[in-house]
Legacy VTK file of the C-alpha trace (Angstrom):
# vtk DataFile Version 3.0
C-alpha trace
ASCII
DATASET POLYDATA
POINTS 384 float
94.590 208.428 136.703
91.192 209.465 137.858
88.487 211.007 135.821
85.822 213.544 136.970
87.035 213.240 140.578
88.879 215.909 142.354
89.218 214.685 145.907
91.337 211.516 145.677
93.004 210.794 149.099
96.272 210.142 147.360
96.795 213.800 146.537
97.736 216.463 149.070
97.429 219.646 147.076
96.602 220.807 143.505
99.104 222.159 141.023
96.519 224.009 138.955
97.017 227.069 140.999
100.841 227.123 140.474
101.652 229.865 138.013
103.328 228.511 134.901
104.780 230.239 131.879
101.714 230.575 129.690
98.361 229.112 128.809
99.620 227.735 125.554
102.226 224.990 126.006
103.044 221.507 124.860
101.376 218.603 126.564
103.584 216.695 128.980
102.415 213.386 127.742
103.662 213.947 124.180
106.645 211.648 123.587
109.911 213.469 124.198
111.506 211.216 121.557
109.365 212.671 118.873
111.427 214.595 116.447
108.674 217.231 116.106
108.421 217.623 119.873
112.160 218.081 120.256
112.193 220.803 117.574
109.440 222.563 119.437
111.237 222.396 122.764
114.402 223.953 121.138
112.647 226.672 119.162
109.933 227.720 121.571
110.477 230.633 123.994
107.785 231.100 126.623
106.102 234.450 127.245
105.257 235.654 130.738
101.897 235.573 132.609
99.817 238.444 133.944
101.695 239.909 136.927
98.965 239.243 139.570
100.544 238.475 142.939
99.702 235.084 144.336
98.635 234.711 147.880
97.113 231.803 149.813
93.356 231.950 149.836
91.554 232.764 153.079
88.517 230.358 152.946
87.128 231.760 156.238
87.071 235.282 154.706
85.320 234.033 151.521
82.707 232.170 153.582
81.961 235.326 155.612
81.975 237.826 152.737
80.066 235.784 150.068
77.831 233.467 152.086
74.080 233.293 151.393
74.187 233.030 147.647
74.172 229.228 147.214
77.947 228.944 147.110
80.163 227.182 149.642
83.970 227.198 149.870
86.455 224.438 150.747
90.214 224.837 151.085
92.492 222.276 149.435
96.084 223.164 150.233
96.697 226.684 149.069
93.822 226.362 146.672
90.018 226.840 147.174
87.122 225.004 145.703
83.894 227.061 145.219
80.802 224.934 144.942
77.661 226.446 143.343
74.365 224.665 143.855
70.673 225.251 142.838
67.575 223.917 144.474
66.734 221.976 141.302
69.929 219.901 141.616
72.229 221.808 139.055
75.699 222.248 140.407
79.072 223.596 139.296
82.539 223.499 140.843
85.131 226.236 140.378
88.774 226.272 141.556
90.653 229.258 142.725
92.942 230.889 141.878
93.200 228.994 138.578
89.620 229.752 137.498
89.185 226.206 136.200
85.590 224.931 136.122
85.958 221.239 137.104
82.326 220.082 137.326
78.899 220.833 135.881
76.154 218.427 136.962
72.725 218.855 135.353
69.414 217.298 136.200
68.144 214.758 133.534
64.850 213.440 132.357
65.244 210.293 134.432
65.354 212.194 137.739
69.028 212.097 138.595
71.944 214.485 137.740
74.679 213.754 135.231
78.172 215.167 134.975
78.587 216.995 131.665
82.264 217.983 132.020
85.367 215.718 131.634
88.096 216.310 134.145
91.099 214.118 134.909
93.419 214.165 137.975
96.814 212.574 137.762
99.913 212.609 139.985
102.735 215.007 139.100
106.410 214.424 139.448
106.492 215.793 142.991
103.402 213.917 144.110
100.993 216.889 143.515
97.712 216.468 141.840
97.595 217.710 138.262
94.187 218.668 137.022
93.221 218.791 133.388
89.986 219.197 131.311
86.913 221.012 132.452
86.192 224.552 131.281
89.111 227.006 131.195
90.237 230.214 129.547
93.251 230.209 127.262
93.894 233.834 126.305
96.963 235.336 124.757
97.499 239.129 124.695
100.038 241.114 122.749
100.654 244.893 122.693
102.662 247.175 120.357
105.895 245.797 121.786
104.884 242.290 120.604
105.481 240.849 124.066
102.788 238.155 124.704
101.349 237.382 128.062
98.284 235.697 129.529
96.022 235.933 132.601
96.440 232.840 134.690
95.602 233.870 138.316
92.103 234.829 139.162
90.592 236.685 142.156
87.014 236.398 143.366
85.353 239.807 142.906
81.657 239.242 143.498
78.842 236.678 143.887
75.275 237.507 143.051
71.950 235.556 142.828
70.598 232.746 144.924
70.014 228.969 144.980
66.483 229.326 143.705
67.018 231.037 140.366
70.689 231.412 139.352
74.131 232.125 140.723
76.751 234.479 139.251
80.428 234.234 140.273
82.637 237.035 138.987
86.464 236.511 138.719
88.928 239.184 137.773
92.571 239.058 136.573
94.351 242.372 136.167
97.794 243.230 134.799
98.891 246.670 136.046
102.019 246.826 133.758
99.904 246.298 130.608
96.848 248.024 131.904
94.563 245.159 130.813
91.732 243.811 132.852
89.965 240.433 132.183
86.758 239.470 133.887
85.233 235.949 133.917
81.574 235.647 135.021
80.383 232.102 135.545
76.603 231.789 135.714
74.782 228.644 136.884
71.168 228.496 135.829
68.566 225.748 136.145
69.475 224.380 132.667
72.527 226.239 131.609
76.165 227.054 132.499
77.504 230.269 130.945
81.102 231.524 130.869
81.258 235.213 129.956
84.526 237.152 129.580
85.219 240.825 129.083
88.555 242.344 128.168
89.326 245.961 128.960
92.253 247.790 127.343
93.131 250.750 129.591
96.469 251.323 127.824
97.151 254.230 125.409
98.148 251.695 122.672
96.199 248.981 120.871
95.882 245.425 122.139
95.708 242.254 120.102
94.527 239.025 121.562
93.740 235.409 120.610
92.420 232.459 122.521
89.367 230.465 123.471
87.010 229.330 126.184
88.011 225.667 126.177
85.414 223.014 127.381
85.924 219.283 127.678
82.513 217.625 127.444
82.391 214.034 128.714
80.906 211.357 126.480
80.646 207.569 126.560
82.772 207.466 123.337
83.424 209.748 120.416
82.050 206.878 118.309
78.635 207.337 119.903
78.728 211.166 119.701
77.285 213.293 116.943
77.363 217.020 116.171
74.021 218.289 114.932
73.733 221.568 113.073
77.164 222.235 111.507
76.235 221.444 107.874
77.370 224.196 105.507
79.939 225.595 107.938
83.354 226.489 106.593
86.214 224.950 108.574
90.041 224.945 108.770
91.836 221.821 109.889
94.419 222.794 112.571
96.668 221.072 115.022
95.153 220.604 118.523
95.024 223.760 120.587
97.156 222.980 123.664
96.511 224.850 126.896
97.413 224.367 130.553
94.363 222.213 131.160
94.040 220.556 127.800
93.853 216.733 127.486
95.663 215.313 124.517
96.462 211.604 123.794
100.227 210.868 124.136
100.440 209.059 120.875
98.605 211.693 118.827
101.599 212.762 116.726
102.511 209.102 116.059
99.173 208.289 114.530
100.228 209.500 111.081
97.249 207.927 109.240
94.784 210.148 110.999
93.612 213.532 109.823
95.687 215.279 112.501
98.743 213.233 111.846
98.709 214.101 108.163
98.128 217.734 109.033
101.166 217.826 111.253
103.245 216.349 108.340
101.977 219.081 105.956
102.365 221.979 108.430
105.379 221.193 110.481
106.264 223.188 113.634
104.555 226.459 112.504
101.266 224.686 112.239
101.139 224.345 115.984
100.634 228.096 116.261
97.518 228.263 114.160
95.653 228.891 117.373
97.713 232.079 117.903
96.769 233.484 114.515
100.204 232.635 112.951
99.078 231.123 109.711
101.245 229.220 107.236
101.892 230.560 103.753
99.581 229.178 101.061
100.848 225.900 99.609
99.667 223.040 97.569
97.983 221.247 100.516
95.866 224.221 101.510
92.799 222.724 99.915
93.126 219.723 102.209
93.326 222.052 105.236
90.063 223.871 104.481
86.625 222.753 103.575
82.946 223.015 104.120
80.975 220.655 106.513
78.653 218.493 104.471
77.179 216.402 107.264
74.299 217.715 109.347
74.616 214.754 111.708
78.354 214.341 111.983
79.766 211.370 113.803
82.852 212.317 115.815
84.479 208.871 115.789
87.563 210.007 113.830
90.431 212.117 115.155
89.765 215.732 114.187
90.819 219.224 115.155
88.966 221.965 113.346
88.066 225.624 113.631
84.722 226.454 112.115
84.601 230.032 110.872
80.954 230.442 110.006
79.131 228.007 112.255
75.665 228.731 113.641
75.499 230.352 117.104
74.048 227.138 118.528
74.649 223.564 117.776
74.022 220.258 119.545
76.260 217.445 120.706
74.310 214.155 121.104
75.782 211.225 123.013
73.806 208.095 122.100
75.694 205.994 124.646
74.782 208.136 127.641
71.443 209.183 126.133
71.883 212.864 126.688
72.873 215.950 124.768
74.333 219.441 125.218
73.499 222.570 123.196
76.638 224.638 122.793
76.013 228.384 122.125
78.184 231.517 121.907
78.002 235.291 121.699
80.813 237.690 120.501
83.112 234.891 119.130
83.186 234.219 115.364
84.860 230.929 115.507
84.104 227.498 116.963
86.954 225.063 117.767
86.255 221.357 117.948
88.576 218.462 118.826
87.877 214.771 119.005
90.514 212.284 120.130
88.830 209.574 118.184
87.461 206.263 119.167
90.583 204.140 119.429
90.596 204.605 123.219
88.742 202.819 126.037
85.053 203.866 126.310
84.183 205.904 129.401
87.950 206.331 129.790
90.426 209.156 129.922
89.901 210.179 126.347
86.115 209.855 126.274
85.342 213.525 125.624
84.839 216.108 122.985
86.613 219.455 123.214
84.699 222.577 122.017
85.865 226.170 122.217
84.380 229.522 121.357
87.448 231.061 119.945
89.403 233.758 118.178
92.212 231.554 117.011
92.479 232.422 113.270
91.540 236.030 113.340
92.840 238.064 116.316
90.713 240.686 118.077
92.037 244.222 118.068
91.098 246.439 120.930
91.868 250.171 120.839
92.681 252.374 123.854
89.790 252.333 126.266
87.804 249.740 124.422
86.030 246.732 125.962
85.337 243.406 124.261
82.697 240.856 125.547
81.923 237.277 124.557
80.448 234.268 126.182
79.849 230.488 125.900
76.700 228.666 126.899
76.339 224.966 127.768
72.609 224.283 127.752
70.980 221.090 129.181
67.881 220.193 127.132
67.375 216.949 128.932
65.178 217.978 131.879
LINES 1 385
384 0 1 2 3 4 5 6 7 8 9 10 11 12 13 14 15 16 17 18 19 20 21 22 23 24 25 26 27 28 29 30 31 32 33 34 35 36 37 38 39 40 41 42 43 44 45 46 47 48 49 50 51 52 53 54 55 56 57 58 59 60 61 62 63 64 65 66 67 68 69 70 71 72 73 74 75 76 77 78 79 80 81 82 83 84 85 86 87 88 89 90 91 92 93 94 95 96 97 98 99 100 101 102 103 104 105 106 107 108 109 110 111 112 113 114 115 116 117 118 119 120 121 122 123 124 125 126 127 128 129 130 131 132 133 134 135 136 137 138 139 140 141 142 143 144 145 146 147 148 149 150 151 152 153 154 155 156 157 158 159 160 161 162 163 164 165 166 167 168 169 170 171 172 173 174 175 176 177 178 179 180 181 182 183 184 185 186 187 188 189 190 191 192 193 194 195 196 197 198 199 200 201 202 203 204 205 206 207 208 209 210 211 212 213 214 215 216 217 218 219 220 221 222 223 224 225 226 227 228 229 230 231 232 233 234 235 236 237 238 239 240 241 242 243 244 245 246 247 248 249 250 251 252 253 254 255 256 257 258 259 260 261 262 263 264 265 266 267 268 269 270 271 272 273 274 275 276 277 278 279 280 281 282 283 284 285 286 287 288 289 290 291 292 293 294 295 296 297 298 299 300 301 302 303 304 305 306 307 308 309 310 311 312 313 314 315 316 317 318 319 320 321 322 323 324 325 326 327 328 329 330 331 332 333 334 335 336 337 338 339 340 341 342 343 344 345 346 347 348 349 350 351 352 353 354 355 356 357 358 359 360 361 362 363 364 365 366 367 368 369 370 371 372 373 374 375 376 377 378 379 380 381 382 383
């Protein structure tokens, strides 16, 4: 297993571009002997993805069409890596056609650059490289026919800006059958990385969607990491939000003494779908599933998976081990998802990260015919 490194010589191509059933699935590392996991496998039926035809990417065409904006392209098998770079040292790496942001390196007060995203690369069953982590979109759409689907393949539409000030890379995923268009604009600034999405419903019927911009932020250890500014925010304890690129410890459901383990016992199978807006009926344990954050300097050393429903637009994650911080901001989204794998794992290892997401998990967004919704996430580097 490699972490934050995408060019291991042991791997010949990347599987992140291979279309799979849906952005929401159950992590392959979860034990297949788990009773809960077996129930899920039997009862779960997978929806289909956006019907965007997949074609190998012509790197030479991209270089010729979009050169001169501070972006370079490199072909990796049938995939393409777009590297964004500014003169001040800020860089970001984006994979096509999956749309996964695998790297964001920011300049620090000590003069060098530091990786802020957590990405792992492992070998799949067929020898392919499986990429997880980074920043990705996990969106689930549903129309009047109640047939869910998700955008999973992204096409480069435009690049604007320059290496001196900022670079904007615009991706698009369209579904002609459902007449829904999703745009993802990634902006690299001198001290910020922004992911902005817009959803356009061109159908004659309403559209409902849920999901999140999921970000894995690398840390020395969750034990050395603190969330600053969440005091007074209401939250719901939920099972971890599992996506194509999500990283979840394999023994998570076996650690029954943790907050998440107890939650799974209370909620059962249906609880896994809290992220899709499918809420359980009220029961005697609901008070344990909801609460108000009482810590303005919250240590993230314990396993936790929460959706904050009234959090401030900006809060800060401080890593005392790496001596840096990230200010996380949002526009448009009402909810903030936060997941910590806890501190029982090796420091600076596979599970040394905090997952945050600007989300609409508990309350779906409704789009009428012809309507457009916009929202964004900001990862600001205050350490320059």
